[in-house]
N, CA, C and O atoms as CSV, one atom per row, in Angstrom:
chain,resi,resn,atom,element,x,y,z
A,1,MET,N,N,86.815,54.278,165.865
A,1,MET,CA,C,87.349,55.346,166.862
A,1,MET,C,C,88.522,55.250,167.288
A,1,MET,O,O,89.093,56.336,167.389
A,2,PHE,N,N,89.224,54.180,167.639
A,2,PHE,CA,C,90.475,53.919,167.932
A,2,PHE,C,C,91.547,54.365,166.948
A,2,PHE,O,O,92.556,54.946,167.347
A,3,ARG,N,N,91.294,54.049,165.441
A,3,ARG,CA,C,91.868,54.509,164.508
A,3,ARG,C,C,91.863,56.388,164.241
A,3,ARG,O,O,92.767,57.050,163.731
A,4,PHE,N,N,91.081,56.678,164.559
A,4,PHE,CA,C,90.997,58.154,164.324
A,4,PHE,C,C,92.080,58.697,164.981
A,4,PHE,O,O,93.053,59.297,164.524
A,5,ILE,N,N,91.671,58.297,166.550
A,5,ILE,CA,C,92.567,59.019,167.748
A,5,ILE,C,C,94.004,58.845,167.446
A,5,ILE,O,O,94.781,59.799,167.470
A,6,THR,N,N,94.425,57.434,167.115
A,6,THR,CA,C,95.898,57.053,166.547
A,6,THR,C,C,96.376,58.025,165.548
A,6,THR,O,O,97.367,58.753,165.600
A,7,ARG,N,N,95.580,57.912,164.728
A,7,ARG,CA,C,95.982,58.999,163.175
A,7,ARG,C,C,96.224,60.352,163.750
A,7,ARG,O,O,97.223,60.953,163.355
A,8,LEU,N,N,95.324,60.997,164.766
A,8,LEU,CA,C,95.124,62.289,165.318
A,8,LEU,C,C,96.953,62.391,166.078
A,8,LEU,O,O,97.767,63.250,165.735
A,9,PHE,N,N,97.193,61.412,167.008
A,9,PHE,CA,C,98.366,61.473,167.657
A,9,PHE,C,C,99.430,61.475,166.935
A,9,PHE,O,O,100.427,62.165,167.146
A,10,ASN,N,N,99.267,60.695,166.039
A,10,ASN,CA,C,100.781,60.501,165.283
A,10,ASN,C,C,100.834,61.868,164.339
A,10,ASN,O,O,101.922,62.402,164.119
A,11,ARG,N,N,99.658,62.378,163.818
A,11,ARG,CA,C,99.776,63.753,163.059
A,11,ARG,C,C,100.538,64.674,164.092
A,11,ARG,O,O,101.696,65.042,163.893
A,12,LYS,N,N,99.720,65.061,165.338
A,12,LYS,CA,C,100.374,65.820,166.540
A,12,LYS,C,C,101.897,65.296,166.573
A,12,LYS,O,O,102.645,66.154,166.105
A,13,ARG,N,N,102.400,64.424,166.887
A,13,ARG,CA,C,103.600,64.307,167.011
A,13,ARG,C,C,104.620,64.632,165.996
A,13,ARG,O,O,105.722,65.141,166.201
A,14,ASN,N,N,104.035,64.223,164.724
A,14,ASN,CA,C,105.096,64.716,163.458
A,14,ASN,C,C,105.351,66.245,163.224
A,14,ASN,O,O,106.416,66.775,162.911
A,15,ILE,N,N,104.016,66.892,163.470
A,15,ILE,CA,C,104.129,68.244,163.625
A,15,ILE,C,C,105.169,68.753,164.659
A,15,ILE,O,O,105.981,69.639,164.392
A,16,GLU,N,N,105.096,68.223,165.675
A,16,GLU,CA,C,105.970,68.727,167.003
A,16,GLU,C,C,107.193,68.654,166.546
A,16,GLU,O,O,107.981,69.600,166.526
A,17,GLU,N,N,107.497,67.113,166.011
A,17,GLU,CA,C,108.793,67.111,165.636
A,17,GLU,C,C,109.312,67.888,164.312
A,17,GLU,O,O,110.480,67.674,163.986
A,18,MET,N,N,108.656,68.635,163.646
A,18,MET,CA,C,108.961,69.609,162.416
A,18,MET,C,C,109.094,70.775,163.137
A,18,MET,O,O,109.988,71.546,162.786
A,19,CYS,N,N,108.337,71.088,164.145
A,19,CYS,CA,C,108.490,72.497,164.742
A,19,CYS,C,C,109.664,72.544,165.738
A,19,CYS,O,O,110.211,73.611,166.018
A,20,HIS,N,N,109.976,71.566,166.177
A,20,HIS,CA,C,110.858,71.476,167.282
A,20,HIS,C,C,112.333,71.108,166.719
A,20,HIS,O,O,113.155,70.671,167.525
A,21,CYS,N,N,112.675,71.264,165.420
A,21,CYS,CA,C,113.880,70.928,164.942
A,21,CYS,C,C,115.127,71.710,165.595
A,21,CYS,O,O,114.911,72.909,165.771
A,22,ARG,N,N,116.291,71.277,165.954
A,22,ARG,CA,C,117.080,71.428,166.774
A,22,ARG,C,C,117.953,72.477,165.587
A,22,ARG,O,O,118.355,72.093,164.489
A,23,ASN,N,N,118.088,73.726,166.099
A,23,ASN,CA,C,119.250,74.586,165.096
A,23,ASN,C,C,120.349,74.718,166.231
A,23,ASN,O,O,120.321,74.647,167.460
A,24,PRO,N,N,121.305,74.936,165.301
A,24,PRO,CA,C,122.755,74.655,165.722
A,24,PRO,C,C,122.862,75.849,166.903
A,24,PRO,O,O,122.367,76.947,166.650
A,25,LYS,N,N,123.438,75.644,168.039
A,25,LYS,CA,C,123.746,76.625,169.104
A,25,LYS,C,C,125.374,76.420,169.456
A,25,LYS,O,O,126.104,75.434,169.564
A,26,CYS,N,N,125.572,77.996,169.588
A,26,CYS,CA,C,127.087,78.144,170.023
A,26,CYS,C,C,126.996,79.475,170.628
A,26,CYS,O,O,125.965,80.147,170.640
A,27,GLU,N,N,128.142,79.833,171.138
A,27,GLU,CA,C,128.694,81.051,171.871
A,27,GLU,C,C,129.374,82.021,171.140
A,27,GLU,O,O,130.197,81.856,170.239
A,28,GLY,N,N,128.923,83.097,171.647
A,28,GLY,CA,C,129.651,84.294,170.489
A,28,GLY,C,C,129.909,85.573,171.107
A,28,GLY,O,O,129.202,85.524,172.113
A,29,LYS,N,N,130.451,86.597,171.107
A,29,LYS,CA,C,130.899,87.886,171.453
A,29,LYS,C,C,130.547,89.111,170.769
A,29,LYS,O,O,130.939,89.510,169.672
A,30,ILE,N,N,129.540,89.783,171.800
A,30,ILE,CA,C,128.980,91.128,171.011
A,30,ILE,C,C,130.174,91.939,170.511
A,30,ILE,O,O,131.237,92.132,171.102
A,31,LEU,N,N,129.736,92.445,169.118
A,31,LEU,CA,C,130.766,93.117,168.672
A,31,LEU,C,C,130.561,94.593,168.622
A,31,LEU,O,O,131.400,95.441,168.927
A,32,GLU,N,N,129.044,94.848,168.097
A,32,GLU,CA,C,128.765,95.971,168.156
A,32,GLU,C,C,127.399,96.225,168.191
A,32,GLU,O,O,126.911,95.373,167.447
A,33,VAL,N,N,126.376,97.023,168.706
A,33,VAL,CA,C,125.109,97.083,168.643
A,33,VAL,C,C,124.686,97.898,167.425
A,33,VAL,O,O,125.197,99.014,167.329
A,34,LEU,N,N,123.793,97.493,166.441
A,34,LEU,CA,C,123.569,97.942,165.422
A,34,LEU,C,C,121.803,98.567,165.565
A,34,LEU,O,O,121.215,98.574,166.646
A,35,ILE,N,N,121.401,98.879,164.728
A,35,ILE,CA,C,120.018,99.780,164.850
A,35,ILE,C,C,118.965,98.752,164.778
A,35,ILE,O,O,119.220,97.688,164.213
A,36,HIS,N,N,117.561,99.011,165.407
A,36,HIS,CA,C,116.513,98.107,165.604
A,36,HIS,C,C,116.659,96.726,166.123
A,36,HIS,O,O,116.128,95.709,165.677
A,37,GLY,N,N,117.548,96.860,167.241
A,37,GLY,CA,C,117.707,95.739,167.993
A,37,GLY,C,C,118.529,94.617,167.135
A,37,GLY,O,O,118.156,93.446,167.202
A,38,PHE,N,N,119.547,94.947,166.403
A,38,PHE,CA,C,120.365,94.151,165.886
A,38,PHE,C,C,121.706,93.918,166.553
A,38,PHE,O,O,122.087,94.853,167.257
A,39,TYR,N,N,122.365,93.038,166.486
A,39,TYR,CA,C,123.887,93.167,167.132
A,39,TYR,C,C,124.588,92.322,165.912
A,39,TYR,O,O,124.003,91.642,165.069
A,40,ARG,N,N,125.933,92.535,166.039
A,40,ARG,CA,C,126.990,91.995,165.304
A,40,ARG,C,C,127.616,91.511,166.433
A,40,ARG,O,O,128.011,92.127,167.422
A,41,VAL,N,N,127.676,89.918,166.076
A,41,VAL,CA,C,128.239,88.955,166.969
A,41,VAL,C,C,129.402,87.990,166.033
A,41,VAL,O,O,129.247,87.644,164.862
A,42,ARG,N,N,130.429,87.722,166.801
A,42,ARG,CA,C,131.787,86.643,166.593
A,42,ARG,C,C,131.570,85.696,167.305
A,42,ARG,O,O,131.398,85.757,168.523
A,43,LEU,N,N,131.547,84.373,166.397
A,43,LEU,CA,C,131.067,83.181,167.055
A,43,LEU,C,C,132.961,82.824,167.622
A,43,LEU,O,O,134.032,83.207,167.151
A,44,ASP,N,N,132.591,81.872,168.890
A,44,ASP,CA,C,133.762,81.300,169.211
A,44,ASP,C,C,134.022,80.025,168.664
A,44,ASP,O,O,134.130,79.075,169.440
A,45,ASN,N,N,134.147,79.846,167.349
A,45,ASN,CA,C,134.709,79.002,166.522
A,45,ASN,C,C,135.800,79.085,165.755
A,45,ASN,O,O,136.255,80.222,165.636
A,46,ALA,N,N,136.470,78.044,165.085
A,46,ALA,CA,C,137.873,78.321,164.342
A,46,ALA,C,C,137.633,79.396,163.094
A,46,ALA,O,O,138.622,79.997,162.677
A,47,ASP,N,N,136.849,79.546,162.730
A,47,ASP,CA,C,136.649,80.833,161.705
A,47,ASP,C,C,136.417,81.947,162.368
A,47,ASP,O,O,136.870,82.877,161.701
A,48,HIS,N,N,135.898,82.353,163.433
A,48,HIS,CA,C,135.560,83.489,163.915
A,48,HIS,C,C,134.590,84.003,163.177
A,48,HIS,O,O,134.818,85.146,162.780
A,49,THR,N,N,133.263,83.383,162.765
A,49,THR,CA,C,132.397,83.932,162.008
A,49,THR,C,C,131.744,84.910,162.287
A,49,THR,O,O,131.138,84.732,163.344
A,50,GLN,N,N,131.545,86.018,161.777
A,50,GLN,CA,C,130.365,86.838,162.226
A,50,GLN,C,C,129.164,87.036,161.671
A,50,GLN,O,O,128.954,87.287,160.484
A,51,LEU,N,N,128.152,86.891,162.771
A,51,LEU,CA,C,126.476,87.212,162.361
A,51,LEU,C,C,126.046,88.336,162.459
A,51,LEU,O,O,126.789,89.178,162.965
A,52,ILE,N,N,125.117,88.606,162.148
A,52,ILE,CA,C,123.818,89.407,162.426
A,52,ILE,C,C,122.684,89.029,163.263
A,52,ILE,O,O,121.747,88.584,162.600
A,53,CYS,N,N,122.488,89.073,164.527
A,53,CYS,CA,C,121.585,88.548,165.623
A,53,CYS,C,C,120.687,89.723,166.135
A,53,CYS,O,O,120.997,90.911,166.222
A,54,HIS,N,N,119.477,89.102,166.460
A,54,HIS,CA,C,118.170,89.924,167.334
A,54,HIS,C,C,118.181,88.983,168.487
A,54,HIS,O,O,118.718,87.879,168.585
A,55,LEU,N,N,117.539,89.593,169.254
A,55,LEU,CA,C,117.194,89.080,170.687
A,55,LEU,C,C,115.989,88.279,170.551
A,55,LEU,O,O,114.950,88.621,169.985
A,56,SER,N,N,116.229,87.211,171.111
A,56,SER,CA,C,114.492,86.222,171.176
A,56,SER,C,C,113.804,86.785,172.261
A,56,SER,O,O,114.238,87.444,173.205
A,57,GLY,N,N,112.546,86.387,171.953
A,57,GLY,CA,C,111.215,86.984,172.596
A,57,GLY,C,C,111.392,87.034,174.169
A,57,GLY,O,O,110.969,88.034,174.747
A,58,LYS,N,N,111.893,86.186,174.780
A,58,LYS,CA,C,111.845,86.406,176.098
A,58,LYS,C,C,112.842,86.959,176.420
A,58,LYS,O,O,112.612,87.306,177.578
A,59,MET,N,N,114.087,87.367,176.091
A,59,MET,CA,C,114.899,88.621,176.278
A,59,MET,C,C,114.597,89.965,176.025
A,59,MET,O,O,114.885,90.877,176.800
A,60,ARG,N,N,113.991,90.111,174.897
A,60,ARG,CA,C,112.854,91.545,174.980
A,60,ARG,C,C,111.977,91.764,175.994
A,60,ARG,O,O,111.769,92.794,176.636
A,61,ARG,N,N,111.348,90.386,176.091
A,61,ARG,CA,C,110.010,90.819,177.148
A,61,ARG,C,C,110.815,91.305,178.339
A,61,ARG,O,O,110.748,92.489,178.670
A,62,HIS,N,N,111.569,90.444,178.990
A,62,HIS,CA,C,112.122,90.629,180.272
A,62,HIS,C,C,113.193,91.730,180.065
A,62,HIS,O,O,113.977,91.633,181.008
A,63,GLN,N,N,113.601,92.839,179.150
A,63,GLN,CA,C,114.168,93.788,178.899
A,63,GLN,C,C,115.653,93.416,179.377
A,63,GLN,O,O,116.215,94.164,180.177
A,64,ILE,N,N,116.283,92.287,178.901
A,64,ILE,CA,C,117.951,92.167,179.306
A,64,ILE,C,C,118.596,93.076,178.195
A,64,ILE,O,O,118.517,92.990,176.969
A,65,ASN,N,N,119.327,94.068,179.081
A,65,ASN,CA,C,120.790,94.691,178.182
A,65,ASN,C,C,121.860,93.658,177.772
A,65,ASN,O,O,122.272,92.725,178.461
A,66,ILE,N,N,122.209,93.975,176.602
A,66,ILE,CA,C,123.308,93.528,176.136
A,66,ILE,C,C,124.286,94.530,175.741
A,66,ILE,O,O,123.844,95.464,175.072
A,67,LEU,N,N,125.678,94.522,176.057
A,67,LEU,CA,C,126.558,95.349,175.667
A,67,LEU,C,C,127.692,94.639,175.126
A,67,LEU,O,O,128.115,93.521,175.419
A,68,PRO,N,N,128.223,95.715,174.053
A,68,PRO,CA,C,129.411,95.066,173.639
A,68,PRO,C,C,130.713,94.781,174.126
A,68,PRO,O,O,131.406,95.707,174.547
A,69,GLY,N,N,131.277,93.200,174.117
A,69,GLY,CA,C,132.096,92.421,174.893
A,69,GLY,C,C,131.292,91.750,175.677
A,69,GLY,O,O,131.945,91.368,176.648
A,70,ASP,N,N,130.027,91.361,175.750
A,70,ASP,CA,C,129.326,90.151,176.596
A,70,ASP,C,C,129.346,89.155,175.635
A,70,ASP,O,O,129.391,89.311,174.415
A,71,THR,N,N,129.305,87.958,176.361
A,71,THR,CA,C,129.553,86.553,175.747
A,71,THR,C,C,127.947,86.222,175.957
A,71,THR,O,O,127.285,86.306,176.991
A,72,VAL,N,N,127.608,85.884,174.851
A,72,VAL,CA,C,126.275,85.328,174.445
A,72,VAL,C,C,126.011,83.976,173.971
A,72,VAL,O,O,126.933,83.503,173.306
A,73,ASP,N,N,124.651,82.983,174.198
A,73,ASP,CA,C,124.415,82.140,173.231
A,73,ASP,C,C,123.793,82.453,172.312
A,73,ASP,O,O,122.805,83.150,172.541
A,74,VAL,N,N,124.036,82.157,171.194
A,74,VAL,CA,C,123.436,82.131,169.961
A,74,VAL,C,C,122.818,81.009,169.089
A,74,VAL,O,O,123.557,80.030,168.990
A,75,GLU,N,N,121.575,80.917,168.398
A,75,GLU,CA,C,121.176,79.943,167.747
A,75,GLU,C,C,121.076,80.348,166.328
A,75,GLU,O,O,120.371,81.284,165.952
A,76,LEU,N,N,121.846,79.571,165.506
A,76,LEU,CA,C,121.872,79.717,164.366
A,76,LEU,C,C,120.673,79.723,163.440
A,76,LEU,O,O,119.838,78.901,163.817
A,77,SER,N,N,120.308,80.410,162.307
A,77,SER,CA,C,119.428,80.219,161.630
A,77,SER,C,C,119.663,79.222,160.871
A,77,SER,O,O,120.852,79.034,160.614
A,78,PRO,N,N,118.664,78.283,160.278
A,78,PRO,CA,C,118.827,77.116,159.370
A,78,PRO,C,C,118.481,77.636,157.971
A,78,PRO,O,O,118.644,76.790,157.092
A,79,PHE,N,N,118.040,78.839,157.560
A,79,PHE,CA,C,117.760,79.380,156.557
A,79,PHE,C,C,118.924,80.109,156.012
A,79,PHE,O,O,119.562,79.596,155.092
A,80,GLU,N,N,119.275,81.315,156.520
A,80,GLU,CA,C,120.451,82.064,156.361
A,80,GLU,C,C,121.644,81.879,157.096
A,80,GLU,O,O,121.565,81.989,158.320
A,81,SER,N,N,122.997,81.555,156.454
A,81,SER,CA,C,124.053,81.468,157.282
A,81,SER,C,C,124.677,82.502,157.786
A,81,SER,O,O,125.664,82.208,158.460
A,82,ASP,N,N,124.386,83.820,157.667
A,82,ASP,CA,C,124.853,85.023,158.391
A,82,ASP,C,C,123.791,85.504,159.406
A,82,ASP,O,O,124.086,86.598,159.890
A,83,HIS,N,N,122.722,85.013,159.821
A,83,HIS,CA,C,121.981,85.593,160.650
A,83,HIS,C,C,121.662,84.473,162.013
A,83,HIS,O,O,121.869,83.261,161.948
A,84,GLY,N,N,121.197,85.094,163.045
A,84,GLY,CA,C,120.989,84.301,164.091
A,84,GLY,C,C,120.098,84.859,165.087
A,84,GLY,O,O,119.541,85.909,164.765
A,85,ARG,N,N,119.835,84.353,166.285
A,85,ARG,CA,C,119.148,84.505,167.502
A,85,ARG,C,C,119.845,84.482,168.750
A,85,ARG,O,O,120.376,83.430,169.106
A,86,ILE,N,N,119.912,85.553,169.490
A,86,ILE,CA,C,120.208,85.490,170.783
A,86,ILE,C,C,119.516,85.024,172.073
A,86,ILE,O,O,118.731,85.718,172.718
A,87,THR,N,N,119.864,83.876,172.353
A,87,THR,CA,C,118.938,83.168,173.403
A,87,THR,C,C,119.799,83.592,174.769
A,87,THR,O,O,119.104,83.245,175.724
A,88,GLY,N,N,120.575,83.976,175.065
A,88,GLY,CA,C,120.548,83.862,176.416
A,88,GLY,C,C,122.370,84.825,176.666
A,88,GLY,O,O,123.225,84.882,175.782
A,89,VAL,N,N,122.494,85.395,177.962
A,89,VAL,CA,C,123.655,85.743,178.302
A,89,VAL,C,C,124.604,84.808,178.877
A,89,VAL,O,O,124.052,84.150,179.759
A,90,VAL,N,N,125.973,84.463,178.691
A,90,VAL,CA,C,126.537,83.556,179.312
A,90,VAL,C,C,127.029,84.519,180.665
A,90,VAL,O,O,127.598,85.590,180.457
A,91,LYS,N,N,126.763,84.051,182.017
A,91,LYS,CA,C,126.959,84.873,183.069
A,91,LYS,C,C,128.867,84.719,183.477
A,91,LYS,O,O,129.622,83.842,183.057
A,92,LEU,N,N,129.123,85.578,184.157
A,92,LEU,CA,C,130.498,85.311,184.233
A,92,LEU,C,C,131.112,83.964,184.939
A,92,LEU,O,O,132.188,83.546,184.512
A,93,GLY,N,N,130.571,83.397,185.818
A,93,GLY,CA,C,131.050,82.374,186.520
A,93,GLY,C,C,130.917,80.930,185.616
A,93,GLY,O,O,131.458,79.861,185.902
A,94,ASP,N,N,130.229,81.151,184.694
A,94,ASP,CA,C,129.780,79.745,183.954
A,94,ASP,C,C,131.221,79.886,182.811
A,94,ASP,O,O,131.171,78.963,181.998
A,95,ASN,N,N,132.340,80.730,182.607
A,95,ASN,CA,C,133.106,80.708,181.576
A,95,ASN,C,C,134.209,79.462,182.316
A,95,ASN,O,O,135.189,79.056,181.691
């Protein structure tokens, strides 16, 4: 019985580690609002990379409005280099 519980605990921990892999996060500025809830974002890195991003679920659920010129937190997609997810808006006092 103890071995079964240990195996179950280890399997659960491995699944959690796979699911909660860290995606790179950075800040960017909204350039334009696209159709269907997508945004063009320019990252604040040396290359000034442009991404196409969508809002995260919590931001959609709480109906947070984003306008061009806003500074946002972006989580980069591990699968596509030109896509990302907007996870938050940087407040004016945080800069």
